[in-house]
TORFISE-19775 format. One record per residue (C-alpha): residue in three letters; x negated, y, z negated. Coordinates in pm, 1 decimal, always signed. Layout:
+-----+----------+----------+----------+
!   r !        x !        y !        z !
+-----+----------+----------+----------+
! Ala !        X !        Y !        Z !
...
+-----+----------+----------+----------+
//
This chain:
+-----+----------+----------+----------+
!   r !        x !        y !        z !
+-----+----------+----------+----------+
! Met !  -1200.8 !     +8.3 !   +101.4 !
! Asp !  -1430.6 !   +212.3 !    -47.4 !
! Asn !  -1333.7 !   +360.5 !   -364.2 !
! Val !   -985.0 !   +224.3 !   -312.6 !
! Ile !  -1007.6 !   -149.6 !   -309.8 !
! Val !  -1410.1 !   -189.7 !   -379.9 !
! Asp !  -1584.2 !    -11.2 !   -638.6 !
! Phe !  -1857.9 !   +158.4 !   -425.7 !
! Gln !  -2058.0 !   +257.9 !   -739.0 !
! Ser !  -2076.6 !   -125.2 !   -870.5 !
! Gly !  -2285.5 !   -195.5 !   -570.6 !
! Leu !  -2512.3 !    +87.5 !   -610.7 !
! Asp !  -2571.2 !    -42.5 !   -981.5 !
! Lys !  -2705.1 !   -345.3 !   -839.9 !
! Val !  -2951.1 !   -199.9 !   -585.9 !
! Asp !  -3333.2 !    -99.1 !   -732.9 !
! Asp !  -3465.6 !   +228.4 !   -795.3 !
! Ala !  -3716.0 !   +249.1 !   -433.5 !
! Thr !  -3443.7 !   +110.3 !   -251.0 !
! Lys !  -3252.6 !   +377.3 !   -360.7 !
! Gln !  -3487.4 !   +623.8 !   -341.2 !
! Ala !  -3602.0 !   +520.6 !    +14.1 !
! Tyr !  -3226.9 !   +580.3 !   +125.4 !
! Glu !  -3146.2 !   +908.0 !    -71.4 !
! Gly !  -2870.0 !  +1101.6 !   +123.8 !
! His !  -2743.4 !   +815.2 !   +300.5 !
! Leu !  -2710.5 !   +543.8 !    +39.1 !
! Asp !  -2461.5 !   +383.3 !   +265.6 !
! Asp !  -2652.8 !   +308.8 !   +488.5 !
! Ile !  -2898.4 !    +42.3 !   +241.3 !
! Pro !  -2885.4 !   -306.7 !   +405.1 !
! Gly !  -2612.4 !   -559.4 !   +252.4 !
! Leu !  -2495.4 !   -288.9 !     -4.4 !
! Phe !  -2092.1 !   -331.9 !   +118.7 !
! Trp !  -2118.5 !   -681.3 !    -33.7 !
! Leu !  -2244.3 !   -610.8 !   -369.4 !
! Met !  -1953.4 !   -417.8 !   -446.4 !
! Glu !  -1683.5 !   -491.5 !   -706.7 !
! Pro !  -1310.0 !   -478.3 !   -653.3 !
! Met !  -1132.4 !   -140.9 !   -790.5 !
! Pro !   -968.7 !   -213.7 !  -1115.1 !
! Gly !   -610.0 !   -399.0 !  -1074.9 !
! Ala !   -669.8 !   -407.3 !   -713.9 !
! Ile !   -668.5 !   -792.9 !   -618.5 !
! Glu !   -336.6 !   -790.7 !   -828.1 !
! Ala !   -162.3 !   -507.8 !   -690.3 !
! Leu !   -213.7 !   -606.8 !   -348.3 !
! His !   -119.7 !   -924.6 !   -388.5 !
! Arg !   +250.8 !   -787.5 !   -529.2 !
! Ile !   +228.5 !   -538.7 !   -265.3 !
! Ala !   +206.8 !   -811.2 !    +19.5 !
! Glu !   +522.1 !   -947.3 !    -86.3 !
! His !   +676.3 !   -651.5 !    +23.0 !
! Tyr !   +486.8 !   -532.0 !   +329.2 !
! Asp !   +287.0 !   -656.1 !   +649.4 !
! Cys !     -7.4 !   -552.2 !   +521.0 !
! Phe !   -338.0 !   -489.2 !   +644.1 !
! Ile !   -703.5 !   -316.8 !   +571.1 !
! Leu !   -803.0 !    -36.0 !   +788.5 !
! Ser !  -1173.5 !    +84.9 !   +678.9 !
! Thr !  -1493.1 !   +234.7 !   +826.2 !
! Ala !  -1828.4 !   +113.4 !   +826.1 !
! Pro !  -2131.5 !   +362.6 !   +823.8 !
! Trp !  -2262.7 !   +375.3 !  +1216.7 !
! Ala !  -2618.1 !   +340.5 !  +1142.9 !
! Asn !  -2563.2 !    +17.9 !   +876.3 !
! Pro !  -2494.9 !   -264.0 !  +1087.4 !
! Ser !  -2486.7 !   -510.0 !   +812.3 !
! Ser !  -2198.1 !   -302.5 !   +650.5 !
! Trp !  -1969.4 !   -441.0 !   +907.3 !
! Ala !  -2077.9 !   -803.4 !   +829.5 !
! Asp !  -2058.1 !   -712.3 !   +458.4 !
! Lys !  -1699.9 !   -597.6 !   +488.3 !
! Val !  -1574.2 !   -915.8 !   +621.7 !
! Arg !  -1771.6 !  -1057.5 !   +381.5 !
! Trp !  -1620.1 !   -948.3 !    +75.4 !
! Val !  -1274.6 !   -969.0 !   +253.2 !
! Thr !  -1318.2 !  -1338.4 !   +272.3 !
! Thr !  -1437.7 !  -1370.3 !    -43.1 !
! Tyr !  -1173.0 !  -1183.1 !   -257.1 !
! Leu !   -866.9 !  -1145.0 !    -60.0 !
! Asp !   -880.8 !  -1410.1 !   +237.1 !
! Asp !   -565.4 !  -1530.4 !   +128.0 !
! Leu !   -382.9 !  -1218.5 !   +204.4 !
! Phe !   -616.1 !  -1061.5 !   +494.7 !
! His !   -751.0 !  -1369.5 !   +719.2 !
! Lys !   -822.0 !  -1184.0 !  +1039.0 !
! Arg !   -661.6 !   -823.3 !   +902.2 !
! Leu !   -952.1 !   -632.4 !   +876.6 !
! Ile !   -946.5 !   -312.5 !  +1110.4 !
! Ile !  -1243.7 !   -133.2 !  +1133.4 !
! Ser !  -1238.8 !   +184.7 !  +1280.1 !
! His !  -1405.0 !   +566.1 !  +1253.8 !
! His !  -1034.2 !   +702.2 !  +1386.1 !
! Lys !   -786.7 !   +612.3 !  +1147.0 !
! Asp !   -495.9 !   +857.4 !  +1318.1 !
! Leu !   -455.2 !   +583.1 !  +1587.0 !
! Leu !   -346.1 !   +301.1 !  +1384.1 !
! Arg !    +51.6 !   +279.5 !  +1354.5 !
! Gly !   +200.2 !   +147.4 !  +1027.8 !
! Glu !   +448.1 !   +313.9 !   +752.6 !
! Tyr !   +147.3 !   +396.3 !   +548.1 !
! Leu !   -227.8 !   +418.1 !   +473.7 !
! Val !   -382.6 !   +433.1 !   +123.0 !
! Asp !   -720.6 !   +615.7 !   +141.1 !
! Asp !   -919.7 !   +840.5 !   -136.3 !
! Arg !  -1010.8 !  +1088.2 !   +123.6 !
! Pro !   -897.3 !  +1288.7 !   +480.6 !
! Lys !  -1221.6 !  +1173.3 !   +641.6 !
! Asn !  -1201.2 !   +911.6 !  +1004.3 !
! Gly !   -857.7 !  +1010.1 !  +1052.4 !
! Ala !   -716.1 !   +908.5 !   +712.8 !
! Ser !   -495.0 !  +1287.3 !   +685.5 !
! Glu !   -385.0 !  +1251.2 !  +1029.0 !
! Phe !   -233.1 !   +962.8 !  +1018.4 !
! Arg !   +136.2 !   +908.0 !  +1155.3 !
! Gly !   +266.7 !   +735.8 !   +851.7 !
! Lys !   +274.4 !   +816.1 !   +533.4 !
! Trp !   -101.0 !   +901.4 !   +371.5 !
! Ile !    -92.3 !   +799.4 !    +20.3 !
! Gln !   -424.6 !   +967.2 !   -113.5 !
! Phe !   -564.7 !   +694.2 !   -354.3 !
! Gly !   -727.1 !   +874.0 !   -702.4 !
! Ser !   -510.2 !  +1183.8 !   -658.9 !
! Ala !   -296.0 !  +1326.0 !   -955.6 !
! Glu !    +27.9 !  +1150.6 !   -786.5 !
! Phe !   -174.4 !   +805.8 !   -725.5 !
! Pro !   -483.7 !   +808.4 !   -926.8 !
! Asp !   -485.7 !   +407.9 !   -974.6 !
! Trp !   -342.8 !   +109.6 !   -825.5 !
! Ala !    -51.3 !    +82.5 !  -1107.4 !
! Ala !   +102.1 !   +386.0 !   -958.2 !
! Val !    +75.0 !   +302.9 !   -577.7 !
! Glu !   +214.4 !    -53.1 !   -647.5 !
! Asp !   +524.2 !   +118.1 !   -828.1 !
! Tyr !   +519.5 !   +391.5 !   -548.4 !
! Leu !   +600.5 !   +116.5 !   -283.8 !
! Cys !   +748.8 !   -167.8 !   -486.6 !
! Arg !  +1018.3 !    +10.5 !   -679.3 !
! Lys !  +1357.1 !    -47.7 !   -595.6 !
! Val !  +1554.2 !   +289.4 !   -560.9 !
! Met !  +1914.4 !   +224.8 !   -599.2 !
! Lys !  +2177.1 !   +398.8 !   -402.8 !
! Tyr !  +2560.4 !   +333.4 !   -397.4 !
! Lys !  +2769.4 !   +389.1 !    -72.8 !
! Val !  +3124.0 !   +472.8 !   -164.9 !
! Val !  +3422.2 !   +486.6 !    +49.9 !
! Glu !  +3740.3 !   +551.0 !    +10.5 !
! Asp !  +4019.7 !   +648.9 !   +237.8 !
! Gly !  +3757.8 !   +736.0 !   +519.6 !
! Lys !  +3549.1 !   +900.9 !   +277.7 !
! Val !  +3146.1 !   +820.7 !   +227.4 !
! Asp !  +2947.1 !   +932.9 !    -56.3 !
! Tyr !  +2614.8 !   +849.5 !   -233.2 !
! Thr !  +2491.8 !   +824.6 !   -591.2 !
! Asp !  +2215.5 !   +673.2 !   -818.4 !
! Asp !  +2485.8 !   +636.8 !  -1046.6 !
! Tyr !  +2649.5 !   +329.7 !  -1076.2 !
! Glu !  +2912.5 !   +400.4 !  -1369.7 !
! Glu !  +3013.9 !   +718.3 !  -1082.8 !
! Ala !  +3037.8 !   +528.0 !   -801.7 !
! Val !  +3277.6 !   +285.7 !   -964.8 !
! Arg !  +3531.2 !   +510.3 !  -1085.5 !
! Gly !  +3834.4 !   +551.6 !   -894.4 !
! Phe !  +3731.8 !   +300.5 !   -596.3 !
! Ser !  +3800.3 !     -9.2 !   -551.7 !
! Trp !  +3449.3 !   -158.3 !   -419.4 !
! Ser !  +3145.7 !    +18.1 !   -296.9 !
! Ile !  +2850.8 !   -101.7 !   -109.9 !
! Cys !  +2494.1 !   -119.2 !   -325.7 !
! Met !  +2149.0 !    -37.1 !   -122.7 !
! Ala !  +1867.5 !   -127.3 !   -336.9 !
! Arg !  +1549.8 !    -26.1 !    -98.3 !
! Glu !  +1178.8 !   -213.0 !   -159.5 !
! Gly !   +983.3 !    +84.8 !   -226.4 !
! Gln !  +1015.2 !   +358.9 !     -7.3 !
! Ser !  +1018.9 !   +187.8 !   +365.1 !
! Pro !  +1392.4 !   +196.8 !   +525.6 !
! His !  +1336.0 !   -100.4 !   +700.1 !
! Ser !  +1329.7 !   -341.1 !   +382.5 !
! Phe !  +1640.2 !   -344.0 !   +111.2 !
! Thr !  +1895.5 !   -556.6 !    -46.1 !
! Cys !  +2254.3 !   -481.2 !    +44.2 !
! Glu !  +2563.7 !   -589.1 !   -149.9 !
! Val !  +2890.2 !   -542.5 !   -164.1 !
! Ile !  +3053.8 !   -502.0 !   -496.0 !
! Asp !  +3404.4 !   -545.6 !   -676.7 !
! Asn !  +3415.5 !   -247.6 !   -880.2 !
! Ala !  +3685.8 !   -421.1 !  -1089.3 !
! Thr !  +3482.0 !   -687.0 !  -1164.7 !
! Gly !  +3139.7 !   -608.9 !  -1111.4 !
! Glu !  +3118.4 !   -928.4 !   -871.0 !
! Val !  +2919.3 !   -892.1 !   -595.5 !
! Met !  +3107.9 !  -1018.6 !   -320.8 !
! His !  +2856.7 !  -1022.6 !    -55.8 !
! His !  +2423.6 !  -1006.9 !    -71.6 !
! Glu !  +2212.7 !   -958.8 !   +206.3 !
! Glu !  +1844.7 !   -876.3 !   +224.6 !
! Tyr !  +1685.1 !   -719.5 !   +490.8 !
! Lys !  +1231.7 !   -724.8 !   +442.5 !
! Ala !  +1018.6 !   -542.6 !   +733.7 !
! Gly !   +781.3 !   -298.6 !   +764.6 !
! Ser !   +427.0 !   -283.2 !   +768.5 !
! Ile !    +92.5 !    -89.1 !   +549.0 !
! Tyr !   -248.1 !    -51.0 !   +536.0 !
+-----+----------+----------+----------+
//
């Protein structure tokens, strides 16, 4: 959540100076802090679109010495994202023990870098914001499977796929998930879709 879905600094900006001085060096132990935070830019909208393609959960770590942070995180989710994440908040200091295809997290701490799926490092050069994360997870990568006399070939180029063959199979994958894709059988002479099926599955934290 923190600095991925939730803007940590926006919460600190609402805390008085005396309290921040009292908790200098361990600001995340300030009672009630995690409820005060605002969503990261674009996070709410992106999560709704990503959830159309993936089974989504929130996986977060709460400061051990700040019991209110656990309740604050639940309160934050129920206020901003309850329609998506009702009873889908997991709090753990061992993120590597969870299973999923992707983990979106800003730091390698608490097992994030050892996650068994792909770790998408939020705030990195490759994934600087939610627009980049959404583009990676939800873009359609077109692959054409071409069949002629038992020969199978793959290409991203439709013109190349149809050249000289009577039919082809087009597989449009949702994001990078191997379990979520559209399959079409195409008549290469007319471009007509002879058969269409959609398969959607997968999970993301």
